[in-house]
PDB file of the backbone (N, CA, C, O) and the ligand in Angstrom, with CONECT records:
HET     ZN  A 101       1
ATOM      1  N   MET A   1     148.420  58.509  74.218  1.00  0.00           N
ATOM      2  CA  MET A   1     147.706  57.279  74.620  1.00  0.00           C
ATOM      3  C   MET A   1     147.595  56.350  73.423  1.00  0.00           C
ATOM      4  O   MET A   1     147.374  56.796  72.297  1.00  0.00           O
ATOM      5  N   ASP A   2     147.745  55.102  73.664  1.00  0.00           N
ATOM      6  CA  ASP A   2     147.713  54.125  72.580  1.00  0.00           C
ATOM      7  C   ASP A   2     146.262  53.793  72.250  1.00  0.00           C
ATOM      8  O   ASP A   2     145.585  53.090  72.999  1.00  0.00           O
ATOM      9  N   THR A   3     145.809  54.301  71.138  1.00  0.00           N
ATOM     10  CA  THR A   3     144.410  54.086  70.773  1.00  0.00           C
ATOM     11  C   THR A   3     144.125  52.616  70.492  1.00  0.00           C
ATOM     12  O   THR A   3     143.031  52.120  70.761  1.00  0.00           O
ATOM     13  N   ARG A   4     145.127  51.924  69.946  1.00  0.00           N
ATOM     14  CA  ARG A   4     144.892  50.507  69.628  1.00  0.00           C
ATOM     15  C   ARG A   4     144.624  49.713  70.895  1.00  0.00           C
ATOM     16  O   ARG A   4     143.812  48.788  70.908  1.00  0.00           O
ATOM     17  N   MET A   5     145.329  50.096  71.971  1.00  0.00           N
ATOM     18  CA  MET A   5     145.097  49.410  73.234  1.00  0.00           C
ATOM     19  C   MET A   5     143.659  49.621  73.683  1.00  0.00           C
ATOM     20  O   MET A   5     143.001  48.695  74.158  1.00  0.00           O
ATOM     21  N   LEU A   6     143.179  50.854  73.526  1.00  0.00           N
ATOM     22  CA  LEU A   6     141.804  51.143  73.943  1.00  0.00           C
ATOM     23  C   LEU A   6     140.808  50.334  73.149  1.00  0.00           C
ATOM     24  O   LEU A   6     139.782  49.907  73.677  1.00  0.00           O
ATOM     25  N   GLN A   7     141.109  50.118  71.874  1.00  0.00           N
ATOM     26  CA  GLN A   7     140.166  49.386  71.035  1.00  0.00           C
ATOM     27  C   GLN A   7     140.042  47.925  71.464  1.00  0.00           C
ATOM     28  O   GLN A   7     139.076  47.244  71.120  1.00  0.00           O
ATOM     29  N   LEU A   8     141.025  47.461  72.212  1.00  0.00           N
ATOM     30  CA  LEU A   8     140.956  46.084  72.683  1.00  0.00           C
ATOM     31  C   LEU A   8     140.084  45.958  73.926  1.00  0.00           C
ATOM     32  O   LEU A   8     139.658  44.866  74.302  1.00  0.00           O
ATOM     33  N   LEU A   9     139.833  47.096  74.547  1.00  0.00           N
ATOM     34  CA  LEU A   9     139.044  47.048  75.763  1.00  0.00           C
ATOM     35  C   LEU A   9     137.568  46.850  75.429  1.00  0.00           C
ATOM     36  O   LEU A   9     137.047  47.398  74.457  1.00  0.00           O
ATOM     37  N   VAL A  10     136.928  46.064  76.249  1.00  0.00           N
ATOM     38  CA  VAL A  10     135.492  45.865  76.088  1.00  0.00           C
ATOM     39  C   VAL A  10     134.809  46.239  77.394  1.00  0.00           C
ATOM     40  O   VAL A  10     135.440  46.343  78.446  1.00  0.00           O
ATOM     41  N   CYS A  11     133.527  46.435  77.294  1.00  0.00           N
ATOM     42  CA  CYS A  11     132.748  46.764  78.470  1.00  0.00           C
ATOM     43  C   CYS A  11     132.827  45.611  79.474  1.00  0.00           C
ATOM     44  O   CYS A  11     132.588  44.461  79.108  1.00  0.00           O
ATOM     45  N   PRO A  12     133.159  45.905  80.733  1.00  0.00           N
ATOM     46  CA  PRO A  12     133.258  44.828  81.736  1.00  0.00           C
ATOM     47  C   PRO A  12     131.897  44.238  82.091  1.00  0.00           C
ATOM     48  O   PRO A  12     131.810  43.190  82.729  1.00  0.00           O
ATOM     49  N   ILE A  13     130.847  44.919  81.672  1.00  0.00           N
ATOM     50  CA  ILE A  13     129.507  44.458  82.040  1.00  0.00           C
ATOM     51  C   ILE A  13     128.910  43.596  80.939  1.00  0.00           C
ATOM     52  O   ILE A  13     128.457  42.477  81.183  1.00  0.00           O
ATOM     53  N   CYS A  14     128.916  44.139  79.707  1.00  0.00           N
ATOM     54  CA  CYS A  14     128.259  43.413  78.616  1.00  0.00           C
ATOM     55  C   CYS A  14     129.265  42.875  77.595  1.00  0.00           C
ATOM     56  O   CYS A  14     128.885  42.233  76.616  1.00  0.00           O
ATOM     57  N   LYS A  15     130.553  43.146  77.835  1.00  0.00           N
ATOM     58  CA  LYS A  15     131.627  42.680  76.942  1.00  0.00           C
ATOM     59  C   LYS A  15     131.493  43.272  75.536  1.00  0.00           C
ATOM     60  O   LYS A  15     132.076  42.761  74.580  1.00  0.00           O
ATOM     61  N   GLY A  16     130.738  44.328  75.425  1.00  0.00           N
ATOM     62  CA  GLY A  16     130.551  44.977  74.134  1.00  0.00           C
ATOM     63  C   GLY A  16     131.677  45.965  73.858  1.00  0.00           C
ATOM     64  O   GLY A  16     132.501  46.238  74.731  1.00  0.00           O
ATOM     65  N   PRO A  17     131.708  46.495  72.649  1.00  0.00           N
ATOM     66  CA  PRO A  17     132.754  47.448  72.277  1.00  0.00           C
ATOM     67  C   PRO A  17     132.563  48.774  72.988  1.00  0.00           C
ATOM     68  O   PRO A  17     131.447  49.182  73.310  1.00  0.00           O
ATOM     69  N   LEU A  18     133.696  49.439  73.225  1.00  0.00           N
ATOM     70  CA  LEU A  18     133.659  50.733  73.886  1.00  0.00           C
ATOM     71  C   LEU A  18     134.038  51.829  72.903  1.00  0.00           C
ATOM     72  O   LEU A  18     134.816  51.620  71.972  1.00  0.00           O
ATOM     73  N   GLU A  19     133.474  52.983  73.134  1.00  0.00           N
ATOM     74  CA  GLU A  19     133.761  54.135  72.305  1.00  0.00           C
ATOM     75  C   GLU A  19     134.670  55.076  73.099  1.00  0.00           C
ATOM     76  O   GLU A  19     134.382  55.406  74.249  1.00  0.00           O
ATOM     77  N   HIS A  20     135.767  55.502  72.472  1.00  0.00           N
ATOM     78  CA  HIS A  20     136.702  56.386  73.171  1.00  0.00           C
ATOM     79  C   HIS A  20     136.316  57.828  72.929  1.00  0.00           C
ATOM     80  O   HIS A  20     136.318  58.305  71.794  1.00  0.00           O
ATOM     81  N   TRP A  21     135.985  58.517  74.005  1.00  0.00           N
ATOM     82  CA  TRP A  21     135.657  59.934  73.916  1.00  0.00           C
ATOM     83  C   TRP A  21     136.892  60.724  74.322  1.00  0.00           C
ATOM     84  O   TRP A  21     137.211  60.835  75.506  1.00  0.00           O
ATOM     85  N   ARG A  22     137.572  61.262  73.342  1.00  0.00           N
ATOM     86  CA  ARG A  22     138.803  61.978  73.637  1.00  0.00           C
ATOM     87  C   ARG A  22     138.538  63.262  74.423  1.00  0.00           C
ATOM     88  O   ARG A  22     139.309  63.619  75.314  1.00  0.00           O
ATOM     89  N   ASP A  23     137.473  63.936  74.100  1.00  0.00           N
ATOM     90  CA  ASP A  23     137.217  65.226  74.748  1.00  0.00           C
ATOM     91  C   ASP A  23     137.071  65.082  76.257  1.00  0.00           C
ATOM     92  O   ASP A  23     137.633  65.854  77.033  1.00  0.00           O
ATOM     93  N   SER A  24     136.307  64.079  76.646  1.00  0.00           N
ATOM     94  CA  SER A  24     136.033  63.929  78.070  1.00  0.00           C
ATOM     95  C   SER A  24     136.920  62.867  78.708  1.00  0.00           C
ATOM     96  O   SER A  24     136.826  62.616  79.909  1.00  0.00           O
ATOM     97  N   GLN A  25     137.790  62.236  77.900  1.00  0.00           N
ATOM     98  CA  GLN A  25     138.672  61.171  78.400  1.00  0.00           C
ATOM     99  C   GLN A  25     137.850  60.088  79.086  1.00  0.00           C
ATOM    100  O   GLN A  25     138.019  59.789  80.268  1.00  0.00           O
ATOM    101  N   GLU A  26     136.959  59.519  78.293  1.00  0.00           N
ATOM    102  CA  GLU A  26     136.126  58.459  78.826  1.00  0.00           C
ATOM    103  C   GLU A  26     136.002  57.341  77.793  1.00  0.00           C
ATOM    104  O   GLU A  26     136.189  57.550  76.594  1.00  0.00           O
ATOM    105  N   LEU A  27     135.689  56.176  78.286  1.00  0.00           N
ATOM    106  CA  LEU A  27     135.358  55.052  77.423  1.00  0.00           C
ATOM    107  C   LEU A  27     133.890  54.732  77.654  1.00  0.00           C
ATOM    108  O   LEU A  27     133.473  54.435  78.774  1.00  0.00           O
ATOM    109  N   ALA A  28     133.123  54.795  76.593  1.00  0.00           N
ATOM    110  CA  ALA A  28     131.676  54.710  76.755  1.00  0.00           C
ATOM    111  C   ALA A  28     131.134  53.412  76.189  1.00  0.00           C
ATOM    112  O   ALA A  28     131.531  52.973  75.110  1.00  0.00           O
ATOM    113  N   CYS A  29     130.217  52.802  76.938  1.00  0.00           N
ATOM    114  CA  CYS A  29     129.452  51.673  76.433  1.00  0.00           C
ATOM    115  C   CYS A  29     128.046  52.165  76.168  1.00  0.00           C
ATOM    116  O   CYS A  29     127.303  52.492  77.094  1.00  0.00           O
ATOM    117  N   LYS A  30     127.688  52.215  74.902  1.00  0.00           N
ATOM    118  CA  LYS A  30     126.359  52.730  74.570  1.00  0.00           C
ATOM    119  C   LYS A  30     125.272  51.747  74.967  1.00  0.00           C
ATOM    120  O   LYS A  30     124.140  52.151  75.233  1.00  0.00           O
ATOM    121  N   ALA A  31     125.596  50.469  75.010  1.00  0.00           N
ATOM    122  CA  ALA A  31     124.592  49.480  75.384  1.00  0.00           C
ATOM    123  C   ALA A  31     124.169  49.664  76.841  1.00  0.00           C
ATOM    124  O   ALA A  31     122.990  49.570  77.182  1.00  0.00           O
ATOM    125  N   ASP A  32     125.168  49.931  77.695  1.00  0.00           N
ATOM    126  CA  ASP A  32     124.877  50.111  79.119  1.00  0.00           C
ATOM    127  C   ASP A  32     124.693  51.576  79.492  1.00  0.00           C
ATOM    128  O   ASP A  32     124.305  51.904  80.613  1.00  0.00           O
ATOM    129  N   ARG A  33     124.980  52.456  78.525  1.00  0.00           N
ATOM    130  CA  ARG A  33     124.898  53.895  78.791  1.00  0.00           C
ATOM    131  C   ARG A  33     125.792  54.284  79.957  1.00  0.00           C
ATOM    132  O   ARG A  33     125.415  55.083  80.815  1.00  0.00           O
ATOM    133  N   LEU A  34     126.982  53.702  79.968  1.00  0.00           N
ATOM    134  CA  LEU A  34     127.946  54.013  81.018  1.00  0.00           C
ATOM    135  C   LEU A  34     129.227  54.509  80.372  1.00  0.00           C
ATOM    136  O   LEU A  34     129.657  53.996  79.339  1.00  0.00           O
ATOM    137  N   ALA A  35     129.828  55.511  80.991  1.00  0.00           N
ATOM    138  CA  ALA A  35     131.102  56.033  80.535  1.00  0.00           C
ATOM    139  C   ALA A  35     132.133  55.801  81.632  1.00  0.00           C
ATOM    140  O   ALA A  35     131.975  56.246  82.768  1.00  0.00           O
ATOM    141  N   PHE A  36     133.195  55.089  81.255  1.00  0.00           N
ATOM    142  CA  PHE A  36     134.251  54.777  82.218  1.00  0.00           C
ATOM    143  C   PHE A  36     135.346  55.823  82.103  1.00  0.00           C
ATOM    144  O   PHE A  36     135.753  56.173  80.995  1.00  0.00           O
ATOM    145  N   PRO A  37     135.824  56.323  83.228  1.00  0.00           N
ATOM    146  CA  PRO A  37     136.835  57.384  83.183  1.00  0.00           C
ATOM    147  C   PRO A  37     138.201  56.833  82.784  1.00  0.00           C
ATOM    148  O   PRO A  37     138.512  55.662  83.002  1.00  0.00           O
ATOM    149  N   VAL A  38     139.000  57.712  82.196  1.00  0.00           N
ATOM    150  CA  VAL A  38     140.390  57.379  81.876  1.00  0.00           C
ATOM    151  C   VAL A  38     141.261  58.358  82.649  1.00  0.00           C
ATOM    152  O   VAL A  38     141.282  59.553  82.356  1.00  0.00           O
ATOM    153  N   HIS A  39     141.976  57.840  83.635  1.00  0.00           N
ATOM    154  CA  HIS A  39     142.814  58.685  84.469  1.00  0.00           C
ATOM    155  C   HIS A  39     144.269  58.543  84.043  1.00  0.00           C
ATOM    156  O   HIS A  39     144.852  57.462  84.123  1.00  0.00           O
ATOM    157  N   ASP A  40     144.849  59.661  83.585  1.00  0.00           N
ATOM    158  CA  ASP A  40     146.252  59.651  83.182  1.00  0.00           C
ATOM    159  C   ASP A  40     146.524  58.548  82.174  1.00  0.00           C
ATOM    160  O   ASP A  40     147.569  57.900  82.219  1.00  0.00           O
ATOM    161  N   GLY A  41     145.587  58.338  81.270  1.00  0.00           N
ATOM    162  CA  GLY A  41     145.778  57.339  80.228  1.00  0.00           C
ATOM    163  C   GLY A  41     145.454  55.927  80.660  1.00  0.00           C
ATOM    164  O   GLY A  41     145.612  54.986  79.883  1.00  0.00           O
ATOM    165  N   ILE A  42     145.004  55.770  81.887  1.00  0.00           N
ATOM    166  CA  ILE A  42     144.686  54.427  82.380  1.00  0.00           C
ATOM    167  C   ILE A  42     143.178  54.301  82.533  1.00  0.00           C
ATOM    168  O   ILE A  42     142.578  54.964  83.380  1.00  0.00           O
ATOM    169  N   PRO A  43     142.570  53.456  81.719  1.00  0.00           N
ATOM    170  CA  PRO A  43     141.120  53.284  81.836  1.00  0.00           C
ATOM    171  C   PRO A  43     140.741  52.642  83.170  1.00  0.00           C
ATOM    172  O   PRO A  43     141.370  51.682  83.616  1.00  0.00           O
ATOM    173  N   VAL A  44     139.724  53.179  83.781  1.00  0.00           N
ATOM    174  CA  VAL A  44     139.221  52.615  85.037  1.00  0.00           C
ATOM    175  C   VAL A  44     137.948  51.850  84.714  1.00  0.00           C
ATOM    176  O   VAL A  44     136.854  52.411  84.652  1.00  0.00           O
ATOM    177  N   MET A  45     138.128  50.547  84.508  1.00  0.00           N
ATOM    178  CA  MET A  45     136.998  49.743  84.036  1.00  0.00           C
ATOM    179  C   MET A  45     136.229  49.158  85.220  1.00  0.00           C
ATOM    180  O   MET A  45     136.112  47.942  85.371  1.00  0.00           O
ATOM    181  N   LEU A  46     135.714  50.054  86.046  1.00  0.00           N
ATOM    182  CA  LEU A  46     134.934  49.631  87.193  1.00  0.00           C
ATOM    183  C   LEU A  46     133.539  50.225  87.076  1.00  0.00           C
ATOM    184  O   LEU A  46     133.373  51.422  86.838  1.00  0.00           O
ATOM    185  N   GLU A  47     132.546  49.373  87.247  1.00  0.00           N
ATOM    186  CA  GLU A  47     131.174  49.860  87.137  1.00  0.00           C
ATOM    187  C   GLU A  47     130.908  50.931  88.189  1.00  0.00           C
ATOM    188  O   GLU A  47     130.143  51.868  87.959  1.00  0.00           O
ATOM    189  N   SER A  48     131.558  50.778  89.362  1.00  0.00           N
ATOM    190  CA  SER A  48     131.336  51.749  90.438  1.00  0.00           C
ATOM    191  C   SER A  48     131.919  53.108  90.104  1.00  0.00           C
ATOM    192  O   SER A  48     131.503  54.120  90.668  1.00  0.00           O
ATOM    193  N   GLU A  49     132.894  53.141  89.177  1.00  0.00           N
ATOM    194  CA  GLU A  49     133.504  54.408  88.801  1.00  0.00           C
ATOM    195  C   GLU A  49     132.857  54.990  87.545  1.00  0.00           C
ATOM    196  O   GLU A  49     133.138  56.126  87.163  1.00  0.00           O
ATOM    197  N   ALA A  50     132.009  54.221  86.922  1.00  0.00           N
ATOM    198  CA  ALA A  50     131.436  54.658  85.654  1.00  0.00           C
ATOM    199  C   ALA A  50     130.349  55.700  85.878  1.00  0.00           C
ATOM    200  O   ALA A  50     129.729  55.789  86.937  1.00  0.00           O
ATOM    201  N   ARG A  51     130.155  56.474  84.834  1.00  0.00           N
ATOM    202  CA  ARG A  51     129.143  57.535  84.877  1.00  0.00           C
ATOM    203  C   ARG A  51     128.033  57.180  83.906  1.00  0.00           C
ATOM    204  O   ARG A  51     128.285  56.883  82.739  1.00  0.00           O
ATOM    205  N   ALA A  52     126.825  57.213  84.389  1.00  0.00           N
ATOM    206  CA  ALA A  52     125.693  56.994  83.491  1.00  0.00           C
ATOM    207  C   ALA A  52     125.482  58.235  82.650  1.00  0.00           C
ATOM    208  O   ALA A  52     125.510  59.352  83.167  1.00  0.00           O
ATOM    209  N   PHE A  53     125.272  58.050  81.369  1.00  0.00           N
ATOM    210  CA  PHE A  53     125.072  59.207  80.505  1.00  0.00           C
ATOM    211  C   PHE A  53     123.781  59.059  79.719  1.00  0.00           C
ATOM    212  O   PHE A  53     123.274  57.965  79.472  1.00  0.00           O
ATOM    213  N   ASP A  54     123.282  60.224  79.344  1.00  0.00           N
ATOM    214  CA  ASP A  54     122.091  60.264  78.517  1.00  0.00           C
ATOM    215  C   ASP A  54     122.518  60.096  77.065  1.00  0.00           C
ATOM    216  O   ASP A  54     123.248  60.942  76.548  1.00  0.00           O
ATOM    217  N   PRO A  55     122.093  59.044  76.398  1.00  0.00           N
ATOM    218  CA  PRO A  55     122.538  58.805  75.024  1.00  0.00           C
ATOM    219  C   PRO A  55     122.146  59.919  74.077  1.00  0.00           C
ATOM    220  O   PRO A  55     122.748  60.070  73.014  1.00  0.00           O
ATOM    221  N   ASP A  56     121.152  60.695  74.443  1.00  0.00           N
ATOM    222  CA  ASP A  56     120.754  61.813  73.595  1.00  0.00           C
ATOM    223  C   ASP A  56     121.680  63.010  73.775  1.00  0.00           C
ATOM    224  O   ASP A  56     121.817  63.845  72.881  1.00  0.00           O
ATOM    225  N   HIS A  57     122.314  63.079  74.948  1.00  0.00           N
ATOM    226  CA  HIS A  57     123.244  64.182  75.217  1.00  0.00           C
ATOM    227  C   HIS A  57     124.474  63.615  75.921  1.00  0.00           C
ATOM    228  O   HIS A  57     124.752  63.970  77.067  1.00  0.00           O
ATOM    229  N   PRO A  58     125.203  62.746  75.249  1.00  0.00           N
ATOM    230  CA  PRO A  58     126.272  62.003  75.912  1.00  0.00           C
ATOM    231  C   PRO A  58     127.404  62.876  76.406  1.00  0.00           C
ATOM    232  O   PRO A  58     128.105  62.507  77.349  1.00  0.00           O
ATOM    233  N   HIS A  59     127.593  64.033  75.783  1.00  0.00           N
ATOM    234  CA  HIS A  59     128.758  64.843  76.132  1.00  0.00           C
ATOM    235  C   HIS A  59     128.392  66.067  76.952  1.00  0.00           C
ATOM    236  O   HIS A  59     129.254  66.888  77.264  1.00  0.00           O
ATOM    237  N   GLY A  60     127.142  66.192  77.297  1.00  0.00           N
ATOM    238  CA  GLY A  60     126.768  67.381  78.042  1.00  0.00           C
ATOM    239  C   GLY A  60     125.807  67.048  79.157  1.00  0.00           C
ATOM    240  O   GLY A  60     125.391  65.903  79.333  1.00  0.00           O
ATOM    241  N   HIS A  61     125.466  68.077  79.905  1.00  0.00           N
ATOM    242  CA  HIS A  61     124.462  67.959  80.953  1.00  0.00           C
ATOM    243  C   HIS A  61     124.893  67.007  82.056  1.00  0.00           C
ATOM    244  O   HIS A  61     124.052  66.476  82.782  1.00  0.00           O
ATOM    245  N   GLU A  62     126.194  66.787  82.186  1.00  0.00           N
ATOM    246  CA  GLU A  62     126.638  65.908  83.275  1.00  0.00           C
ATOM    247  C   GLU A  62     126.220  66.484  84.617  1.00  0.00           C
ATOM    248  O   GLU A  62     125.717  65.776  85.491  1.00  0.00           O
ATOM    249  N   ASP A  63     126.441  67.789  84.760  1.00  0.00           N
ATOM    250  CA  ASP A  63     126.102  68.430  86.031  1.00  0.00           C
ATOM    251  C   ASP A  63     124.599  68.353  86.278  1.00  0.00           C
ATOM    252  O   ASP A  63     124.161  68.111  87.403  1.00  0.00           O
ATOM    253  N   GLY A  64     123.821  68.559  85.235  1.00  0.00           N
ATOM    254  CA  GLY A  64     122.383  68.492  85.392  1.00  0.00           C
ATOM    255  C   GLY A  64     121.945  67.100  85.796  1.00  0.00           C
ATOM    256  O   GLY A  64     121.082  66.940  86.659  1.00  0.00           O
ATOM    257  N   ALA A  65     122.533  66.097  85.178  1.00  0.00           N
ATOM    258  CA  ALA A  65     122.175  64.726  85.515  1.00  0.00           C
ATOM    259  C   ALA A  65     122.558  64.424  86.955  1.00  0.00           C
ATOM    260  O   ALA A  65     121.808  63.767  87.677  1.00  0.00           O
ATOM    261  N   ALA A  66     123.724  64.904  87.372  1.00  0.00           N
ATOM    262  CA  ALA A  66     124.161  64.672  88.747  1.00  0.00           C
ATOM    263  C   ALA A  66     123.228  65.372  89.720  1.00  0.00           C
ATOM    264  O   ALA A  66     122.890  64.830  90.773  1.00  0.00           O
ATOM    265  N   ALA A  67     122.816  66.576  89.360  1.00  0.00           N
ATOM    266  CA  ALA A  67     121.911  67.315  90.226  1.00  0.00           C
ATOM    267  C   ALA A  67     120.574  66.594  90.329  1.00  0.00           C
ATOM    268  O   ALA A  67     119.997  66.493  91.412  1.00  0.00           O
ATOM    269  N   LEU A  68     120.090  66.100  89.213  1.00  0.00           N
ATOM    270  CA  LEU A  68     118.825  65.375  89.228  1.00  0.00           C
ATOM    271  C   LEU A  68     118.945  64.127  90.086  1.00  0.00           C
ATOM    272  O   LEU A  68     118.024  63.787  90.829  1.00  0.00           O
ATOM    273  N   ALA A  69     120.080  63.443  89.983  1.00  0.00           N
ATOM    274  CA  ALA A  69     120.287  62.246  90.787  1.00  0.00           C
ATOM    275  C   ALA A  69     120.304  62.604  92.266  1.00  0.00           C
ATOM    276  O   ALA A  69     119.764  61.870  93.094  1.00  0.00           O
ATOM    277  N   ALA A  70     120.926  63.731  92.596  1.00  0.00           N
ATOM    278  CA  ALA A  70     120.980  64.165  93.989  1.00  0.00           C
ATOM    279  C   ALA A  70     119.582  64.488  94.496  1.00  0.00           C
ATOM    280  O   ALA A  70     119.224  64.139  95.621  1.00  0.00           O
ATOM    281  N   VAL A  71     118.806  65.148  93.670  1.00  0.00           N
ATOM    282  CA  VAL A  71     117.437  65.485  94.059  1.00  0.00           C
ATOM    283  C   VAL A  71     116.628  64.203  94.256  1.00  0.00           C
ATOM    284  O   VAL A  71     115.879  64.068  95.224  1.00  0.00           O
ATOM    285  N   ALA A  72     116.791  63.275  93.331  1.00  0.00           N
ATOM    286  CA  ALA A  72     116.056  62.016  93.435  1.00  0.00           C
ATOM    287  C   ALA A  72     116.443  61.276  94.711  1.00  0.00           C
ATOM    288  O   ALA A  72     115.587  60.691  95.375  1.00  0.00           O
ATOM    289  N   ALA A  73     117.723  61.301  95.054  1.00  0.00           N
ATOM    290  CA  ALA A  73     118.188  60.635  96.261  1.00  0.00           C
ATOM    291  C   ALA A  73     117.603  61.314  97.488  1.00  0.00           C
ATOM    292  O   ALA A  73     117.205  60.649  98.445  1.00  0.00           O
ATOM    293  N   ALA A  74     117.552  62.631  97.458  1.00  0.00           N
ATOM    294  CA  ALA A  74     117.002  63.378  98.592  1.00  0.00           C
ATOM    295  C   ALA A  74     115.529  63.065  98.766  1.00  0.00           C
ATOM    296  O   ALA A  74     115.047  62.892  99.886  1.00  0.00           O
ATOM    297  N   VAL A  75     114.816  62.994  97.648  1.00  0.00           N
ATOM    298  CA  VAL A  75     113.394  62.681  97.710  1.00  0.00           C
ATOM    299  C   VAL A  75     113.193  61.291  98.290  1.00  0.00           C
ATOM    300  O   VAL A  75     112.304  61.065  99.111  1.00  0.00           O
ATOM    301  N   ASP A  76     114.041  60.356  97.846  1.00  0.00           N
ATOM    302  CA  ASP A  76     113.934  58.998  98.368  1.00  0.00           C
ATOM    303  C   ASP A  76     114.188  58.978  99.870  1.00  0.00           C
ATOM    304  O   ASP A  76     113.511  58.270 100.615  1.00  0.00           O
ATOM    305  N   ALA A  77     115.179  59.770 100.310  1.00  0.00           N
ATOM    306  CA  ALA A  77     115.531  59.801 101.729  1.00  0.00           C
ATOM    307  C   ALA A  77     114.363  60.339 102.549  1.00  0.00           C
ATOM    308  O   ALA A  77     114.045  59.811 103.615  1.00  0.00           O
ATOM    309  N   VAL A  78     113.730  61.389 102.045  1.00  0.00           N
ATOM    310  CA  VAL A  78     112.590  61.977 102.751  1.00  0.00           C
ATOM    311  C   VAL A  78     111.453  60.970 102.814  1.00  0.00           C
ATOM    312  O   VAL A  78     110.816  60.795 103.853  1.00  0.00           O
ATOM    313  N   ALA A  79     111.208  60.311 101.687  1.00  0.00           N
ATOM    314  CA  ALA A  79     110.112  59.350 101.638  1.00  0.00           C
ATOM    315  C   ALA A  79     110.372  58.195 102.597  1.00  0.00           C
ATOM    316  O   ALA A  79     109.449  57.683 103.231  1.00  0.00           O
ATOM    317  N   ALA A  80     111.648  57.785 102.699  1.00  0.00           N
ATOM    318  CA  ALA A  80     111.991  56.650 103.550  1.00  0.00           C
ATOM    319  C   ALA A  80     111.885  57.012 105.026  1.00  0.00           C
ATOM    320  O   ALA A  80     111.540  56.173 105.858  1.00  0.00           O
ATOM    321  N   SER A  81     112.186  58.270 105.343  1.00  0.00           N
ATOM    322  CA  SER A  81     112.212  58.662 106.756  1.00  0.00           C
ATOM    323  C   SER A  81     110.826  59.036 107.262  1.00  0.00           C
ATOM    324  O   SER A  81     110.609  59.180 108.466  1.00  0.00           O
ATOM    325  N   GLY A  82     109.893  59.191 106.333  1.00  0.00           N
ATOM    326  CA  GLY A  82     108.555  59.582 106.749  1.00  0.00           C
ATOM    327  C   GLY A  82     108.455  61.092 106.803  1.00  0.00           C
ATOM    328  O   GLY A  82     109.438  61.783 107.073  1.00  0.00           O
ATOM    329  N   THR A  83     107.275  61.593 106.547  1.00  0.00           N
ATOM    330  CA  THR A  83     107.123  63.041 106.443  1.00  0.00           C
ATOM    331  C   THR A  83     106.097  63.572 107.447  1.00  0.00           C
ATOM    332  O   THR A  83     105.678  64.725 107.350  1.00  0.00           O
ATOM    333  N   ALA A  84     105.694  62.749 108.398  1.00  0.00           N
ATOM    334  CA  ALA A  84     104.682  63.202 109.333  1.00  0.00           C
ATOM    335  C   ALA A  84     105.148  62.973 110.771  1.00  0.00           C
ATOM    336  O   ALA A  84     104.657  62.065 111.441  1.00  0.00           O
ATOM    337  N   PRO A  85     106.104  63.798 111.256  1.00  0.00           N
ATOM    338  CA  PRO A  85     106.611  63.607 112.627  1.00  0.00           C
ATOM    339  C   PRO A  85     105.530  63.830 113.662  1.00  0.00           C
ATOM    340  O   PRO A  85     105.640  63.332 114.782  1.00  0.00           O
ATOM    341  N   GLU A  86     104.505  64.555 113.320  1.00  0.00           N
ATOM    342  CA  GLU A  86     103.430  64.813 114.293  1.00  0.00           C
ATOM    343  C   GLU A  86     102.770  63.504 114.748  1.00  0.00           C
ATOM    344  O   GLU A  86     102.276  63.391 115.870  1.00  0.00           O
ATOM    345  N   ALA A  87     102.778  62.529 113.848  1.00  0.00           N
ATOM    346  CA  ALA A  87     102.114  61.268 114.161  1.00  0.00           C
ATOM    347  C   ALA A  87     102.786  60.560 115.326  1.00  0.00           C
ATOM    348  O   ALA A  87     102.180  59.707 115.975  1.00  0.00           O
ATOM    349  N   ALA A  88     104.079  60.924 115.598  1.00  0.00           N
ATOM    350  CA  ALA A  88     104.815  60.248 116.659  1.00  0.00           C
ATOM    351  C   ALA A  88     104.686  60.981 117.980  1.00  0.00           C
ATOM    352  O   ALA A  88     105.190  60.499 118.995  1.00  0.00           O
ATOM    353  N   SER A  89     104.035  62.115 117.999  1.00  0.00           N
ATOM    354  CA  SER A  89     103.927  62.871 119.239  1.00  0.00           C
ATOM    355  C   SER A  89     102.992  62.144 120.208  1.00  0.00           C
ATOM    356  O   SER A  89     102.059  61.465 119.780  1.00  0.00           O
ATOM    357  N   PRO A  90     103.240  62.283 121.503  1.00  0.00           N
ATOM    358  CA  PRO A  90     102.391  61.567 122.500  1.00  0.00           C
ATOM    359  C   PRO A  90     100.971  62.102 122.471  1.00  0.00           C
ATOM    360  O   PRO A  90     100.737  63.253 122.103  1.00  0.00           O
ATOM    361  N   PRO A  91     100.047  61.277 122.851  1.00  0.00           N
ATOM    362  CA  PRO A  91      98.638  61.733 122.852  1.00  0.00           C
ATOM    363  C   PRO A  91      98.424  62.822 123.900  1.00  0.00           C
ATOM    364  O   PRO A  91      99.104  62.877 124.924  1.00  0.00           O
ATOM    365  N   ALA A  92      97.483  63.660 123.612  1.00  0.00           N
ATOM    366  CA  ALA A  92      97.184  64.730 124.582  1.00  0.00           C
ATOM    367  C   ALA A  92      96.643  64.119 125.867  1.00  0.00           C
ATOM    368  O   ALA A  92      95.887  63.148 125.830  1.00  0.00           O
ATOM    369  N   PRO A  93      97.036  64.692 127.010  1.00  0.00           N
ATOM    370  CA  PRO A  93      96.520  64.131 128.295  1.00  0.00           C
ATOM    371  C   PRO A  93      95.005  64.273 128.353  1.00  0.00           C
ATOM    372  O   PRO A  93      94.417  65.284 127.969  1.00  0.00           O
ATOM    373  N   SER A  94      94.416  63.201 128.854  1.00  0.00           N
ATOM    374  CA  SER A  94      92.957  63.236 128.924  1.00  0.00           C
ATOM    375  C   SER A  94      92.513  64.091 130.107  1.00  0.00           C
ATOM    376  O   SER A  94      93.278  64.292 131.049  1.00  0.00           O
ATOM    377  N   ALA A  95      91.346  64.567 130.064  1.00  0.00           N
ATOM    378  CA  ALA A  95      90.843  65.411 131.144  1.00  0.00           C
ATOM    379  C   ALA A  95      90.632  64.553 132.396  1.00  0.00           C
ATOM    380  O   ALA A  95      89.801  63.644 132.410  1.00  0.00           O
ATOM    381  N   GLY A  96      91.418  64.869 133.469  1.00  0.00           N
ATOM    382  CA  GLY A  96      91.285  64.057 134.672  1.00  0.00           C
ATOM    383  C   GLY A  96      91.229  64.955 135.879  1.00  0.00           C
ATOM    384  O   GLY A  96      91.010  64.476 136.991  1.00  0.00           O
ATOM    385  N   ALA A  97      91.424  66.258 135.692  1.00  0.00           N
ATOM    386  CA  ALA A  97      91.447  67.175 136.810  1.00  0.00           C
ATOM    387  C   ALA A  97      90.137  67.960 136.871  1.00  0.00           C
ATOM    388  O   ALA A  97      89.959  68.797 137.757  1.00  0.00           O
TER     389      ALA A  97
HETATM  390 ZN    ZN A 101     128.325  47.459  78.295  1.00  0.00          ZN2+
END
């Protein structure tokens, strides 16, 4: 891969410099805390394809972060759908017999 070409790439979001992570084949913007994947030597400079990383552990805990995001999404889904289905049940029939 041509490293000089990579050095010309800038973050599509903040236009800042990118850091090339050879181990994980990613281009990282520390300002945005996003890592853009490099597929077969071709950088994918799309925010939708980028991975948010923890600047304290940029090269690890990806799975943990993904799991936490999944849990957070699940919690949001539960909160959005409501957690008290009993409230929707019909009222008990009044005594009429
Ligand atoms: Zn950026």
